[in-house]
C-alpha positions as CSV (number, residue, x, y, z in Angstrom):
1,L,-4.2,-0.3,-20.5
2,Q,-4.8,0.5,-24.2
3,E,-3.0,-2.8,-25.1
4,R,-5.6,-4.7,-23.1
5,G,-8.5,-2.7,-24.6
6,L,-9.3,-0.8,-21.4
7,E,-10.5,2.7,-21.2
8,D,-8.4,5.0,-19.0
9,S,-11.4,6.8,-17.6
10,S,-13.0,3.5,-16.4
11,C,-9.9,2.3,-14.5
12,T,-10.2,4.1,-11.2
13,A,-10.2,1.3,-8.6
14,G,-8.3,-1.9,-8.2
15,F,-4.8,-0.6,-8.3
16,S,-2.4,-2.7,-6.1
17,V,1.1,-1.7,-5.0
18,M,3.5,-4.4,-3.8
19,I,6.3,-3.0,-1.6
20,K,9.3,-5.0,-0.4
21,E,10.7,-3.9,3.0
22,S,14.4,-4.2,4.0
23,C,16.2,-3.6,7.2
24,D,19.8,-4.3,8.0
25,G,22.7,-3.1,10.1
26,M,25.3,-0.9,8.5
27,G,28.1,-2.0,10.8
28,D,30.6,0.3,12.5
29,V,30.0,4.0,11.7
30,S,32.0,5.5,14.6
31,E,33.8,8.7,14.1
32,K,37.5,7.9,13.7
33,H,38.8,11.4,14.4
34,G,37.7,14.3,16.5
35,G,35.2,14.4,19.4
36,G,31.7,14.0,18.0
37,P,28.4,13.6,19.9
38,A,27.9,10.6,22.2
39,V,25.8,8.4,19.8
40,P,25.9,4.7,19.2
41,E,28.7,3.5,17.0
42,K,26.4,1.4,14.8
43,A,23.6,2.2,12.5
44,V,20.6,0.5,11.0
45,R,18.8,1.4,7.8
46,F,15.2,0.7,7.0
47,S,14.3,0.9,3.4
48,F,11.6,-0.1,0.9
49,T,11.4,-1.0,-2.8
50,V,8.3,-0.6,-5.0
51,M,8.2,-4.0,-6.6
52,S,5.1,-3.7,-8.8
53,I,1.9,-1.8,-9.5
54,S,-0.9,-3.8,-11.0
55,L,-4.6,-3.3,-11.8
56,L,-7.3,-5.9,-11.2
57,V,-10.1,-5.1,-13.6
58,D,-13.5,-5.6,-12.0
59,D,-15.9,-6.3,-14.9
60,E,-19.3,-8.0,-14.6
61,E,-18.7,-9.9,-17.8
62,E,-15.4,-11.2,-16.5
63,E,-16.9,-12.4,-13.2
64,Q,-18.6,-15.2,-15.1
65,E,-15.3,-16.2,-16.7
66,E,-12.2,-17.6,-15.1
67,K,-10.3,-15.3,-12.8
68,K,-8.3,-13.0,-14.9
69,E,-4.7,-12.0,-14.2
70,P,-4.1,-8.4,-13.1
71,V,-2.7,-5.9,-15.6
72,I,0.9,-5.0,-14.7
73,I,1.3,-1.3,-14.8
74,F,4.9,-1.2,-13.4
75,Q,7.4,-3.8,-12.4
76,E,10.8,-3.1,-11.0
77,P,13.4,-4.6,-13.4
78,K,16.1,-4.7,-10.7
79,P,14.4,-5.3,-7.4
80,N,17.7,-6.1,-5.5
81,S,19.6,-3.1,-6.8
82,E,20.7,-0.3,-4.4
83,M,19.3,2.2,-6.9
84,S,15.7,0.9,-6.5
85,C,16.0,0.6,-2.7
86,K,14.7,3.8,-1.1
87,P,15.9,4.5,2.5
88,L,13.1,5.5,4.8
89,C,14.8,5.6,8.2
90,L,18.5,5.8,9.1
91,M,19.1,5.4,12.8
92,F,22.1,5.3,15.1
93,V,21.3,2.1,17.0
94,D,22.8,-1.4,17.5
95,E,20.6,-3.9,15.6
96,S,20.9,-6.2,18.6
97,D,19.2,-3.6,20.9
98,H,15.6,-4.8,20.6
99,E,14.1,-2.1,22.9
100,T,15.6,0.9,21.0
101,L,14.9,-0.7,17.7
102,T,11.3,-1.1,18.7
103,A,11.0,2.5,19.9
104,V,12.4,3.9,16.7
105,L,10.6,1.7,14.2
106,G,7.3,1.7,16.2
107,P,5.9,4.6,14.2
108,V,6.9,2.9,10.9
109,A,5.2,-0.3,12.0
110,A,2.0,1.7,13.0
111,E,2.0,3.6,9.6
112,R,2.5,0.3,7.8
113,S,-0.5,-1.3,9.6
114,A,-2.7,1.7,8.8
115,M,-1.7,1.6,5.1
116,K,-2.6,-2.1,4.9
117,C,-6.2,-1.3,6.1
118,S,-6.8,1.8,3.9
119,R,-6.6,3.0,0.4
120,L,-4.7,6.0,-1.1
121,I,-6.6,8.3,-3.5
122,L,-4.4,10.1,-6.1
123,S,-5.6,12.3,-8.9
124,I,-3.9,11.1,-12.1
125,G,-5.0,12.5,-15.4
126,G,-7.8,14.5,-13.7
127,I,-9.4,11.2,-12.4
128,P,-9.1,9.9,-8.8
129,R,-7.4,6.5,-8.6
130,F,-7.6,4.2,-5.6
131,F,-4.5,2.3,-4.6
132,S,-4.1,-0.4,-2.0
133,F,-0.8,-1.4,-0.5
134,H,0.7,-4.9,0.2
135,F,3.9,-5.4,2.1
136,R,6.5,-8.2,1.9
137,G,9.1,-8.1,4.6
138,S,11.6,-10.2,2.7
139,G,14.6,-7.9,2.9
140,Y,15.7,-9.1,6.4
141,D,18.6,-11.3,7.2
142,E,18.4,-14.0,9.9
143,K,19.7,-11.7,12.7
144,M,17.2,-8.9,11.9
145,V,14.4,-11.4,11.7
146,R,15.2,-12.6,15.2
147,D,15.1,-9.0,16.4
148,V,11.9,-7.8,14.8
149,E,10.0,-11.1,15.5
150,G,11.0,-11.2,19.1
151,L,13.1,-14.4,18.9
152,E,16.2,-15.3,20.9
153,A,19.6,-14.4,19.5
154,S,21.4,-16.7,17.1
155,G,23.0,-18.6,20.0
156,S,19.6,-20.0,21.0
157,M,18.9,-23.7,21.0
158,Y,16.1,-22.9,18.6
159,V,18.2,-22.5,15.6
160,C,15.6,-21.8,12.9
161,T,13.5,-18.7,12.3
162,L,11.1,-20.7,10.1
163,C,10.3,-23.7,12.3
164,D,10.5,-24.8,16.0
165,S,13.5,-27.1,15.5
166,T,16.1,-27.2,18.2
167,R,19.8,-27.8,17.6
168,A,19.4,-31.5,18.4
169,E,16.4,-31.9,16.1
170,A,18.1,-30.0,13.3
171,S,21.2,-32.2,13.5
172,H,19.0,-35.4,13.0
173,N,16.8,-33.8,10.4
174,M,19.0,-31.6,8.4
175,V,17.1,-31.4,5.1
176,L,13.4,-32.0,5.5
177,H,11.6,-29.2,7.4
178,S,8.7,-26.8,6.8
179,V,7.7,-23.2,7.6
180,T,5.6,-23.4,10.7
181,R,6.4,-20.1,12.5
182,S,4.2,-17.0,11.8
183,H,4.0,-13.4,13.1
184,E,0.6,-14.0,14.7
185,E,1.9,-17.2,16.5
186,N,4.9,-15.3,17.7
187,L,2.6,-12.6,19.2
188,E,0.6,-15.3,21.0
189,R,3.7,-16.9,22.3
190,Y,5.0,-13.6,23.6
191,E,1.8,-13.1,25.5
192,T,2.3,-16.6,27.0
193,W,5.9,-15.7,27.9
194,R,4.8,-12.4,29.5
195,T,1.8,-13.7,31.5
196,N,2.9,-17.3,32.2
197,P,-0.8,-18.4,32.5
198,F,0.1,-22.0,33.5
199,S,2.5,-21.0,36.3
200,E,5.3,-23.0,34.7
201,S,9.0,-22.9,35.5
202,A,11.4,-20.9,33.4
203,D,12.6,-23.9,31.4
204,E,9.0,-25.2,30.9
205,L,7.9,-21.8,29.8
206,R,10.8,-21.4,27.4
207,D,10.0,-24.8,25.9
208,R,6.4,-23.8,25.4
209,V,7.1,-20.5,23.6
210,K,9.9,-22.0,21.4
211,G,12.4,-19.2,21.8
212,V,10.1,-16.2,21.7
213,S,11.4,-13.8,24.4
214,A,10.4,-10.3,23.2
215,K,7.4,-8.6,21.6
216,P,7.4,-9.0,17.8
217,F,6.7,-5.6,16.1
218,L,7.3,-6.2,12.4
219,E,5.9,-9.0,10.3
220,T,8.5,-10.6,8.0
221,H,8.1,-12.9,5.0
222,P,9.7,-16.3,5.2
223,T,13.0,-16.4,3.3
224,M,15.8,-19.0,2.8
225,D,18.1,-16.9,5.0
226,A,17.8,-19.2,8.0
227,L,20.3,-21.4,9.8
228,H,18.3,-24.6,9.3
229,C,18.2,-23.9,5.5
230,D,22.0,-23.4,5.6
231,I,22.4,-26.7,7.4
232,G,20.3,-28.5,4.7
233,N,22.1,-26.7,1.9
234,A,25.5,-27.7,3.4
235,T,24.4,-31.3,3.6
236,E,23.4,-31.4,0.0
237,F,26.6,-29.7,-1.1
238,Y,28.6,-32.2,1.0
239,K,26.9,-35.1,-1.0
240,I,27.6,-33.3,-4.3
241,F,31.3,-32.8,-3.4
242,Q,31.6,-36.5,-2.5
243,D,30.2,-37.5,-5.9
244,E,32.6,-35.1,-7.6
245,I,35.6,-36.6,-5.8
246,G,34.6,-40.1,-6.8
247,E,33.6,-39.1,-10.3
248,V,30.2,-40.7,-10.0
249,F,29.2,-39.7,-13.5
250,Q,31.6,-42.4,-14.8
251,K,30.3,-45.1,-12.5
252,T,26.9,-46.6,-12.1
253,N,26.7,-48.1,-8.6
254,P,29.7,-47.2,-6.4
255,T,30.2,-49.4,-3.3
256,R,29.9,-48.3,0.3
257,E,33.6,-48.6,0.8
258,E,34.2,-46.3,-2.2
259,R,31.8,-43.7,-0.7
260,R,33.6,-43.9,2.6
261,S,36.9,-43.2,1.0
262,W,35.5,-40.2,-0.8
263,R,34.0,-38.9,2.5
264,A,37.4,-39.3,4.2
265,A,39.1,-37.5,1.4
266,L,36.6,-34.6,1.6
267,D,37.0,-34.4,5.4
268,K,40.7,-33.9,5.0
269,Q,40.2,-30.8,2.8
């Protein structure tokens, strides 16, 4: 704060805390020897990482100027490290069990919603400071996103957690797609799935809700860990490998027959 010419006593409000949420299965944790209690043989860990703490200075003189960037008080140097990832909840449950996962993480989701709509007051240096919290659910893999967002499992015809593409659509459009799904839309689709307001058949209703079959209870942030993205990345790498086989960097305009021979050589690998 002193580097920015700010007085410590005047900085009481405007502190913002960015938190990254992570939740993933830990695999088989069954007891190999002895007769332990009858608990599920799989575990799930919900954890969080404090990514940054910033201060947005609210000054009357600065309101007339351009929007000023916030002052970074703290920024996690290793956000993906296990050392900075703090476990909040460790539960013996299969990550595919949506009902049990909802029951266990329900209080966490409720506390999260309450923190988003409130401010924390801490006395630091004898002065009360006001902190607001922002959450980014970016530490979920595709399987966990499907669980917490109420989507069908990975075998569903709706292959992507970011858009409404089906397997047939994704096979024809493997690269170009956009993020169209959202947590609010998934909640609306779940209500449609639950109430069936248009009295549609099971297939028609499933087509309307685009693979939503359970109630979403945690909001996630769109990430690249989605099957549709994997298909697009694989397509791009396939083209790169073809060019490497044909040593395109030494040629200007390879013919179609040459590219076919490179593709055939790559398919044999």
